[in-house]
N, C-alpha and C positions, 0 to 999 in steps of 0.2 A: 503577443502571446507566445509562450515557449512550450512546445510539446515535451511531455515527460512520459516515457514508456515504463510501465511497471510490470514486472514478471512475477507471477505467483508460482512457487516451486515447492516440491516435496523436499525433505531433508536429503534425499539421494540425488537431487538435481533434476528430477522430471518436471518439465514445464506443465503447469496446470491451466494457466490462463495468462493473457496479456491485456493490459488496460492502458490506454493513452489518456493522460490528463493534459488539459491546456491550462497553463498557469500564467497569470498576469505579472507576477513578481519574479525577480531573479533569485530571491531567497524565500525559503519556506521552512517552518519548524517541522520537526518530525511529527508532532501531534497534528498539525494542520495537514500534512501529507497523509497521515493515517485517516483523518476525518474525510478528506477529499476522496481517498481510495474507497472508503466505506460508502460514501454517497454514490460513487460510480457503481459499486456492487449492488447496492439497493436498487438502483435504476435497472440494472441487468436482471436482478431477481424479479422485479416487478413486471418486466417485459418477458421474462422466462427465456432469455437469449443466451445465458451462459452460467457457468459455475465459477466461483472464485474461492479464494482461500478461506473466507469467512463464512460463506453460505448463509448470509444474513437475510432476515426479513426486515422490513422497515422498523426503525427504532432500535436496531441492534447495535448501535455504535458503542454503547456502554459495555456490552459484552466483548466487543473487539478490543477496546482500550484495556479492559481487565485481562483479556487473553495476552495482550502484548506485555503488560506488567508482570504477569505470571509465567511468561516465557512459553506461551502456547505457539508462538511464532516469533521470528526475529526479522529485522529489517536490515538490509545491507545497502549502503549508498556508495557507489564506486568501489565495491568489494570490501568496504569497511563496515563492520557491524555498528549500528547506532542503538544506544540504550536509553538515552535521555530524551524525553518527549519535548523538552524545551530547546534542544539543540537545533541550530539553524543550518540548513544545507544550501549550497549554491546550486541553482538549476540551470542547465544548459541543454541543448539538444543531444549532447554526448553523455549526460549524466545517466549512470546505470543504477536502477533501483530494483531490488529483489525482496519479496516477502516470502519467507521460507517457513513452512510448517515444521514444528518440532515433533 
């Protein structure tokens, strides 16, 4: 399992939240990364332990995908913006992922 730390930030760079995902594969698509991040936030929301960039209730994944497509937030992997949900990214303990609100 490879740990992947995701940082939720405002457009000005203020850190809102951090989430660590444990991934089985060395590669993940941006869409799967987003879905896994959403699942993690739904778990946090359900247990009322934190706030994330999506502020989702269960079944809110469609809203988050729509928000990504409509530029409500952007994703940076290793300081490079990713726009294509089908794009694969390599995951290592040094991979940097930021979800930034627009």
